[in-house]
All heavy atoms as an XYZ file, in Angstrom:
693
protein
N     123.023     71.007     94.598
C     123.089     69.764     93.777
C     121.685     69.394     93.340
O     120.664     69.644     93.907
C     123.451     68.711     94.803
C     123.499     67.264     94.267
S     124.125     65.893     95.341
C     122.689     65.536     96.181
N     121.787     69.035     91.929
C     120.463     68.685     91.397
C     120.362     67.113     91.093
O     121.460     66.507     90.938
C     120.446     69.432     89.975
C     120.331     70.813     90.078
O     119.737     71.331     90.943
N     120.914     71.492     89.155
N     119.360     66.637     91.165
C     118.989     65.219     90.825
C     117.726     65.028     90.073
O     116.606     65.479     90.491
C     118.941     64.480     92.180
C     118.701     63.022     92.172
C     118.705     62.187     93.406
O     118.936     62.797     94.508
O     118.339     61.102     93.453
N     117.675     64.282     89.000
C     116.628     63.907     88.187
C     115.902     62.775     88.851
O     116.489     61.974     89.437
C     116.943     63.526     86.841
N     114.529     62.858     88.928
C     113.695     61.782     89.547
C     113.498     60.803     88.605
O     113.184     60.994     87.361
C     112.410     62.486     90.124
C     112.575     63.517     91.119
C     111.255     64.032     91.585
C     113.411     63.043     92.413
N     113.276     59.535     88.906
C     113.195     58.383     88.032
C     111.735     58.606     87.381
O     111.711     58.229     86.249
C     113.097     57.115     88.803
C     113.604     55.980     88.083
C     113.793     54.749     88.940
O     113.750     54.797     90.059
N     114.164     53.518     88.311
N     110.755     58.964     87.947
C     109.473     59.016     87.284
C     109.131     60.425     86.641
O     108.091     60.635     86.247
N     110.240     61.172     86.476
C     110.061     62.574     85.980
C     110.254     63.593     87.019
O     109.718     63.450     88.010
N     110.779     64.721     86.608
C     110.901     65.827     87.566
C     112.345     66.009     87.949
O     113.223     65.301     87.571
N     112.587     66.953     88.799
C     113.918     67.400     89.235
C     113.790     67.858     90.674
O     112.896     68.488     91.045
C     114.420     68.489     88.338
C     115.786     69.064     88.562
C     116.890     67.905     88.224
C     116.146     70.239     87.914
N     114.855     67.470     91.474
C     114.998     68.120     92.763
C     116.195     68.818     93.012
O     117.364     68.280     92.412
C     114.892     66.914     93.816
C     114.919     67.544     95.233
C     115.888     65.792     93.623
C     114.603     66.546     96.283
N     116.201     70.066     93.665
C     117.484     70.614     93.839
C     117.768     70.842     95.322
O     116.853     71.396     95.995
C     117.587     72.009     93.251
C     118.709     72.908     93.343
C     118.492     74.264     92.840
O     118.067     74.425     91.714
O     118.797     75.221     93.497
N     118.774     70.291     95.787
C     119.162     70.418     97.291
C     120.093     71.634     97.512
O     121.152     71.795     96.807
C     119.894     69.201     97.827
C     119.316     67.907     97.387
C     119.560     67.182     96.257
C     118.406     67.266     98.285
C     119.080     66.058     95.927
C     117.869     65.959     98.093
C     118.111     65.372     96.844
O     117.626     64.195     96.569
N     119.843     72.367     98.620
C     120.663     73.497     98.945
C     120.891     73.622    100.536
O     119.891     73.274    101.237
C     120.220     74.882     98.531
O     120.036     74.907     97.089
N     122.154     73.845    100.965
C     122.182     74.019    102.381
C     122.756     75.445    102.528
O     123.883     75.680    101.917
C     123.282     73.076    103.070
C     122.660     71.569    102.801
C     123.426     73.259    104.410
C     123.662     70.470    103.275
N     122.132     76.300    103.272
C     122.404     77.805    103.334
C     122.572     78.112    104.847
O     121.916     77.710    105.604
C     121.321     78.657    102.730
C     120.810     78.113    101.288
C     119.453     78.795    100.940
C     121.892     78.490    100.278
N     123.573     78.988    105.009
C     123.680     79.440    106.500
C     122.718     80.558    106.755
O     122.528     81.434    105.990
C     125.159     80.023    106.520
C     125.430     80.564    107.958
C     126.896     80.590    108.362
N     127.637     79.307    108.314
C     127.548     78.339    109.191
N     126.641     78.409    110.247
N     128.316     77.216    109.041
N     121.950     80.319    107.835
C     120.932     81.284    108.224
C     121.607     82.406    109.188
O     121.330     83.485    108.970
C     119.955     80.671    108.907
O     119.140     79.834    108.089
N     122.274     81.920    110.132
C     123.045     82.704    111.028
C     124.384     82.201    111.327
O     124.734     81.135    110.672
C     122.216     82.774    112.461
O     122.303     81.622    113.060
C     120.857     83.225    112.254
N     125.119     82.737    112.259
C     126.500     82.167    112.479
C     126.354     80.647    112.964
O     127.271     79.773    112.895
C     127.226     83.007    113.450
C     128.572     82.507    113.656
C     129.397     83.408    114.477
O     129.390     84.694    114.325
O     130.258     82.905    115.428
N     125.114     80.327    113.708
C     125.108     79.050    114.288
C     123.950     78.115    113.749
O     123.843     77.046    114.141
C     124.867     79.252    115.873
C     126.023     79.892    116.582
C     125.665     80.155    118.001
O     124.703     79.739    118.527
O     126.568     80.790    118.707
N     123.154     78.652    112.809
C     122.210     77.834    112.292
C     122.249     77.687    110.681
O     122.861     78.559    110.035
C     120.797     78.340    112.618
O     120.577     79.586    112.017
C     120.558     78.396    114.125
N     121.558     76.775    110.230
C     121.509     76.665    108.721
C     120.175     76.294    108.340
O     119.449     75.906    109.142
C     122.592     75.461    108.143
C     124.023     75.836    108.563
C     122.171     74.145    108.573
N     119.840     76.471    106.917
C     118.611     76.111    106.479
C     118.829     75.133    105.271
O     119.818     75.296    104.488
C     117.995     77.341    105.809
C     116.703     76.928    105.070
S     115.885     78.592    104.380
C     116.910     79.024    103.155
N     118.070     74.022    105.257
C     117.967     73.112    104.046
C     116.866     73.486    103.182
O     115.786     73.682    103.667
C     117.842     71.656    104.535
C     119.112     71.466    105.512
C     117.773     70.754    103.419
C     118.931     70.010    106.235
N     117.127     73.715    102.000
C     116.118     74.094    100.956
C     116.048     72.956    100.020
O     117.056     72.539     99.394
C     116.471     75.436    100.315
O     115.602     75.665     99.326
N     114.815     72.496     99.723
C     114.617     71.458     98.560
C     113.653     72.136     97.720
O     112.555     72.449     97.981
C     113.920     70.161     99.173
C     114.739     69.639    100.462
C     113.959     68.572    101.038
C     116.070     69.015     99.896
N     113.987     72.188     96.292
C     113.295     72.816     95.292
C     112.841     71.669     94.285
O     113.636     70.871     93.789
C     113.937     73.854     94.616
C     113.295     74.394     93.211
C     112.097     75.095     93.633
C     114.204     75.271     92.398
N     111.527     71.434     94.143
C     111.069     70.406     93.225
C     110.452     70.960     91.903
O     109.667     72.050     92.081
C     109.983     69.710     94.001
C     110.458     69.068     95.284
C     110.205     69.730     96.572
C     111.099     67.856     95.427
C     110.814     69.260     97.659
C     111.592     67.422     96.572
C     111.352     68.148     97.694
N     110.724     70.342     90.764
C     110.181     70.930     89.565
C     109.623     69.752     88.838
O     110.174     68.671     88.684
C     111.418     71.531     88.748
C     111.871     72.807     89.476
C     113.079     73.222     88.670
O     113.413     72.827     87.723
N     113.546     74.455     89.142
N     108.508     69.808     88.088
C     107.889     69.019     87.227
C     107.509     67.577     88.010
O     107.752     66.586     87.383
C     108.700     68.582     85.944
C     109.061     69.888     85.204
O     108.048     70.714     85.073
O     110.097     70.105     84.811
N     107.033     67.687     89.150
C     106.716     66.490     89.934
C     105.379     65.893     89.223
O     104.651     66.592     88.875
C     106.353     66.678     91.379
C     107.719     67.089     92.255
C     107.146     67.262     93.687
C     108.682     65.918     92.267
N     105.406     64.677     89.186
C     104.294     63.883     88.533
C     103.285     63.387     89.659
O     102.057     63.176     89.241
C     104.788     62.619     87.639
C     105.778     63.054     86.744
C     105.275     63.992     85.619
C     106.415     64.270     84.648
N     106.389     65.639     84.154
N     103.702     63.288     90.921
C     102.752     62.886     91.926
C     103.380     63.585     93.233
O     104.476     63.987     93.190
C     102.676     61.467     91.984
C     104.194     60.702     92.317
C     104.006     59.177     92.470
O     103.941     58.560     91.315
O     103.836     58.681     93.592
N     102.450     63.689     94.273
C     102.894     64.296     95.511
C     104.195     63.656     96.090
O     104.512     62.455     95.935
C     101.711     64.222     96.419
C     100.524     63.929     95.539
C     101.103     63.185     94.469
N     104.919     64.457     96.822
C     106.195     63.975     97.452
C     106.132     64.424     98.876
O     106.009     65.606     99.113
C     107.403     64.475     96.793
C     108.692     64.011     97.374
C     109.041     62.591     97.091
C     109.806     64.942     96.760
N     106.316     63.502     99.932
C     106.346     63.884    101.349
C     107.823     63.791    101.792
O     108.618     62.832    101.457
C     105.495     62.878    102.286
O     104.153     63.113    101.767
C     105.649     63.227    103.645
N     108.262     64.846    102.453
C     109.571     64.963    103.037
C     109.457     65.118    104.637
O     108.796     66.040    105.074
C     110.260     66.246    102.334
C     111.747     66.289    102.978
C     110.406     66.201    100.996
N     110.261     64.048    105.222
C     110.217     64.149    106.632
C     111.544     64.411    107.179
O     112.545     63.836    106.603
C     109.830     62.814    107.175
C     108.392     62.451    106.926
C     107.875     61.054    107.356
N     106.684     60.696    106.933
C     106.345     60.234    105.722
N     107.282     60.039    104.757
N     105.123     60.020    105.331
N     111.704     65.284    108.188
C     112.942     65.528    108.801
C     112.896     65.210    110.259
O     112.060     65.313    110.937
C     113.280     67.179    108.768
C     114.487     67.578    109.429
C     115.822     67.179    108.718
C     114.582     69.063    109.684
N     114.056     64.371    110.537
C     114.252     63.914    112.032
C     115.723     64.165    112.593
O     116.622     64.236    111.557
C     113.799     62.580    112.227
O     114.689     61.671    111.477
N     115.835     64.280    113.895
C     117.090     64.615    114.415
C     117.391     63.530    115.387
O     116.539     63.370    116.260
C     117.288     65.964    115.151
C     118.593     66.209    115.698
C     118.761     67.635    116.347
O     117.658     68.179    116.718
O     119.891     67.806    116.581
N     118.336     62.718    115.146
C     118.682     61.634    116.124
C     117.321     60.718    116.335
O     117.065     60.329    117.419
C     119.309     62.030    117.314
C     120.613     62.780    117.223
O     121.395     62.358    116.453
N     120.710     63.961    118.075
N     116.695     60.495    115.237
C     115.527     59.675    115.384
C     114.182     60.217    115.825
O     113.082     59.603    115.916
N     114.319     61.489    116.254
C     113.126     62.249    116.706
C     112.620     63.028    115.663
O     113.210     63.937    114.968
C     113.628     63.118    117.859
C     112.468     64.081    118.441
C     112.975     64.904    119.576
N     113.952     65.794    119.099
C     113.837     67.025    118.631
N     112.566     67.546    118.506
N     114.860     67.707    118.290
N     111.286     62.763    115.395
C     110.622     63.649    114.212
C     110.494     65.155    114.475
O     110.158     65.416    115.558
C     109.199     62.976    114.016
C     109.294     61.730    114.608
C     110.320     61.899    115.779
N     110.827     65.860    113.425
C     110.839     67.357    113.646
C     109.749     68.020    112.696
O     109.067     68.847    113.225
C     112.345     68.025    113.286
C     113.354     67.619    114.256
C     112.165     69.537    113.373
C     114.758     68.088    113.826
N     109.805     67.522    111.502
C     108.905     68.169    110.472
C     108.438     67.136    109.395
O     109.295     66.312    109.147
C     109.392     69.367    109.977
O     108.625     70.011    109.037
N     107.275     67.379    108.868
C     106.856     66.472    107.682
C     106.142     67.455    106.807
O     105.144     68.125    107.357
C     105.990     65.425    108.126
O     105.481     64.626    106.987
N     106.473     67.739    105.548
C     105.791     68.593    104.644
C     105.555     67.720    103.332
O     106.394     66.865    103.043
C     106.648     69.709    104.369
C     106.843     70.530    105.603
C     107.805     71.690    105.346
O     107.500     72.395    104.270
N     108.751     72.135    106.204
N     104.521     68.118    102.614
C     104.208     67.399    101.334
C     103.996     68.516    100.238
O     103.413     69.514    100.460
C     102.913     66.717    101.575
O     103.013     65.639    102.495
C     102.650     65.957    100.121
N     104.742     68.132     99.132
C     104.596     68.947     97.927
C     103.581     68.296     96.990
O     103.701     67.152     96.562
C     105.909     69.113     97.119
C     105.773     69.932     95.954
C     107.001     69.772     97.938
N     102.405     69.053     96.704
C     101.423     68.502     95.974
C     101.287     69.003     94.521
O     100.699     68.423     93.744
C     100.076     68.619     96.720
C      99.950     67.907     97.978
C      98.573     68.137     98.648
N      98.600     67.838    100.167
C      98.833     66.622    100.596
N      99.123     65.648     99.885
N      98.759     66.511    101.890
N     101.782     70.169     94.356
C     101.945     70.674     93.044
C     102.979     70.361     92.189
O     103.965     69.702     92.747
C     101.913     72.175     93.090
C     100.744     72.870     93.793
O      99.611     72.245     93.807
O     100.894     73.750     94.589
N     103.133     70.576     90.895
C     104.104     70.149     90.009
C     105.541     70.797     90.438
O     106.644     70.194     90.293
C     103.871     70.379     88.563
N     105.447     71.902     91.029
C     106.660     72.635     91.506
C     106.387     73.201     92.814
O     105.325     73.634     93.230
C     106.856     73.833     90.509
O     107.059     73.354     89.198
C     108.091     74.675     90.885
N     107.445     73.090     93.664
C     107.259     73.422     95.055
C     108.597     73.554     95.677
O     109.630     72.916     95.222
N     108.628     74.175     96.843
C     109.949     74.285     97.733
C     109.549     74.017     99.126
O     108.528     74.392     99.675
C     110.324     75.802     97.533
C     111.719     75.980     98.311
C     112.236     77.390     98.196
N     112.487     77.719     96.807
C     113.775     77.667     96.236
N     114.751     77.194     96.899
N     113.832     78.088     95.102
N     110.457     73.281     99.783
C     110.322     73.048    101.196
C     111.733     73.518    101.853
O     112.712     73.368    101.385
C     110.292     71.526    101.425
C     108.943     71.011    100.969
C     110.466     71.191    102.988
C     108.728     69.495    101.099
N     111.431     74.237    103.011
C     112.608     74.748    103.896
C     112.542     74.158    105.268
O     111.443     74.011    105.914
C     112.495     76.218    103.983
C     112.582     77.051    102.794
N     111.821     78.095    102.427
C     113.505     77.036    101.791
C     112.129     78.560    101.218
N     113.179     77.900    100.816
N     113.720     73.736    105.757
C     113.877     73.340    107.137
C     114.919     74.394    107.536
O     116.050     74.280    107.306
C     114.386     71.945    107.243
C     113.430     71.023    106.668
C     113.736     70.141    105.594
C     112.111     70.717    107.297
C     112.889     69.159    105.155
C     111.255     69.791    106.693
C     111.656     69.022    105.760
N     114.512     75.349    108.312
C     115.347     76.453    108.961
C     115.570     76.351    110.366
O     115.001     75.741    111.054
C     114.647     77.766    108.595
C     115.600     78.916    108.471
O     116.885     78.772    108.632
O     115.136     80.094    108.247
N     116.700     76.984    110.808
C     117.060     77.050    112.171
C     117.684     75.918    112.714
O     117.722     75.568    113.902
N     118.322     74.970    111.815
C     118.964     73.746    112.260
C     120.358     74.112    112.752
O     121.168     74.886    112.273
C     119.150     72.735    111.137
C     117.781     72.512    110.421
C     118.109     71.535    109.206
C     116.774     71.885    111.277
N     120.616     73.390    113.866
C     121.902     73.633    114.593
C     122.779     72.301    114.421
O     122.313     71.424    113.691
C     121.778     73.802    116.086
O     121.000     72.895    116.635
C     121.062     75.308    116.307
N     124.001     72.341    115.130
C     124.760     71.103    114.964
C     124.002     69.830    115.356
O     123.318     69.959    116.372
C     126.039     71.279    115.859
N     124.178     68.690    114.572
C     123.466     67.621    114.828
C     123.465     66.503    113.743
O     123.776     66.887    112.588
N     122.818     65.365    113.938
C     122.800     64.427    112.917
C     121.247     64.525    112.459
O     120.367     64.166    113.324
C     123.077     63.006    113.342
C     124.660     62.928    113.635
O     125.351     63.480    112.901
O     125.030     62.239    114.722
N     120.960     64.721    111.206
C     119.509     64.736    110.715
C     119.261     63.693    109.703
O     120.303     63.254    109.020
C     119.413     66.261    110.173
C     119.404     67.292    111.149
C     120.613     67.961    111.374
C     118.349     67.723    111.777
C     120.701     68.946    112.322
C     118.333     68.768    112.759
C     119.616     69.301    112.977
O     119.537     70.336    113.878
N     118.182     63.176    109.597
C     117.763     62.326    108.528
C     116.634     62.966    107.720
O     115.616     63.422    108.261
C     117.219     60.987    109.077
O     118.333     60.408    109.863
C     116.839     60.148    108.026
N     116.732     62.913    106.444
C     115.810     63.483    105.558
C     115.263     62.235    104.688
O     115.949     61.565    104.067
C     116.355     64.415    104.553
C     116.719     65.792    105.267
C     115.239     64.949    103.543
C     117.442     66.757    104.562
N     114.080     62.036    104.806
C     113.231     60.894    104.198
C     112.268     61.354    103.276
O     111.475     62.192    103.544
C     112.655     59.868    105.267
C     111.923     58.868    104.655
C     111.264     58.076    105.826
O     111.392     58.263    107.001
O     110.415     57.138    105.347
N     112.319     60.826    101.934
C     111.271     61.295    100.921
C     110.560     60.104    100.516
O     111.098     58.989    100.389
C     112.119     61.959     99.714
C     112.738     63.252    100.060
S     113.592     63.935     98.654
C     115.169     63.965     99.254
N     109.210     60.349    100.296
C     108.450     59.240     99.894
C     107.389     59.783     99.015
O     106.876     60.802     99.095
C     107.809     58.503    100.975
O     107.031     59.323    101.836
N     106.979     58.997     97.862
C     105.957     59.439     97.057
C     106.600     59.143     95.589
O     106.840     58.131     95.207
N     106.763     60.389     94.918
C     107.337     60.320     93.599
C     108.753     59.781     93.521
O     109.387     59.323     92.490
C     107.217     61.597     92.740
O     107.864     62.657     93.471
N     109.418     59.713     94.580
C     110.706     59.091     94.901
C     110.814     58.643     96.313
O     110.238     59.280     97.259
C     111.979     60.104     94.624
C     112.327     60.940     95.674
S     113.614     62.158     95.242
C     114.976     61.007     95.082
N     111.558     57.590     96.436
C     111.677     56.965     97.851
C     113.223     57.114     98.032
O     114.070     56.417     97.395
C     111.253     55.625     97.985
C     109.755     55.405     97.874
O     109.084     56.293     98.563
O     109.195     54.540     97.261
N     113.545     57.980     99.047
C     114.967     58.142     99.306
C     115.186     58.630    100.706
O     114.511     59.416    101.208
C     115.566     59.188     98.285
C     117.054     59.441     98.467
C     117.460     60.361     97.310
N     118.805     60.956     97.612
C     119.821     60.550     96.877
N     119.692     59.749     96.087
N     121.021     61.022     97.271
N     116.254     58.122    101.365
C     116.624     58.620    102.717
C     118.113     58.892    102.667
O     118.926     58.167    102.144
C     116.375     57.518    103.748
O     114.944     57.251    103.716
C     116.677     57.855    105.079
N     118.388     60.062    103.289
C     119.786     60.320    103.494
C     120.104     61.012    104.818
O     119.217     61.655    105.413
C     120.353     61.083    102.295
C     119.906     62.507    101.979
C     120.338     63.588    102.526
C     118.688     62.564    101.299
C     119.757     64.873    102.300
C     118.221     63.829    100.895
C     118.670     64.946    101.502
N     121.291     60.863    105.315
C     121.699     61.449    106.632
C     122.563     62.581    106.373
O     123.369     62.570    105.526
C     122.352     60.411    107.473
O     121.501     59.337    107.650
C     122.673     60.992    108.847
N     122.373     63.675    107.194
C     123.203     64.890    107.050
C     123.752     65.223    108.519
O     122.996     65.326    109.391
C     122.334     65.978    106.578
C     122.922     67.402    106.472
C     124.001     67.353    105.253
C     121.684     68.427    106.058
N     125.089     65.353    108.593
C     125.702     65.838    109.805
C     126.088     67.317    109.716
O     126.831     67.695    108.775
C     126.915     64.911    110.150
C     127.675     65.445    111.478
C     128.647     64.489    111.864
N     127.940     63.522    112.547
C     128.568     62.323    112.807
N     129.731     62.019    112.468
N     127.886     61.453    113.635
N     125.434     68.131    110.469
C     125.953     69.471    110.573
C     126.693     69.823    111.727
O     126.474     69.316    112.875
C     124.551     70.408    110.719
C     123.405     70.254    109.698
C     122.239     71.079    110.009
C     124.081     70.604    108.280
N     127.872     70.297    111.444
C     128.855     70.707    112.549
C     128.662     72.013    113.000
O     128.234     72.994    112.204
C     130.217     70.523    111.782
C     130.463     69.102    111.315
C     132.034     69.237    110.611
C     130.506     68.013    112.252
N     129.091     72.310    114.277
C     128.940     73.721    114.779
C     129.985     74.648    114.326
O     130.979     74.141    113.555
N     129.956     75.905    114.593
C     130.793     76.929    114.070
C     132.202     76.669    114.280
O     133.195     76.940    113.490
C     130.325     78.206    114.625
C     129.343     77.786    115.585
C     128.923     76.415    115.488
N     132.554     76.046    115.414
C     134.066     75.899    115.848
C     134.467     74.545    115.354
O     135.676     74.089    115.649
C     134.190     75.979    117.374
N     133.701     73.755    114.729
C     134.110     72.196    114.333
C     134.676     72.166    113.015
O     134.323     72.419    112.114
C     132.927     71.361    114.609
C     132.421     71.216    115.964
C     131.230     70.318    116.085
O     131.408     69.075    116.059
O     130.110     70.843    116.363
């Protein structure tokens, strides 16, 4: 999925299967005008925080298993969304 940023630039979201039981979330940023920080948490527990400082960059969150995740972005865009990953049998 692609989304244009209000201040300029583009973000592309991808969810890819890593193994039978894990997935990777990939965020590709293009033409950013200012840094963007992305935070990942699971059930309110912080897992990772990464910042893209260049005009173009990519962030990966790999090895995610079934659960409820929140992705929070701040900087050139302020956005939060929740992602529910289901297990292989679900």
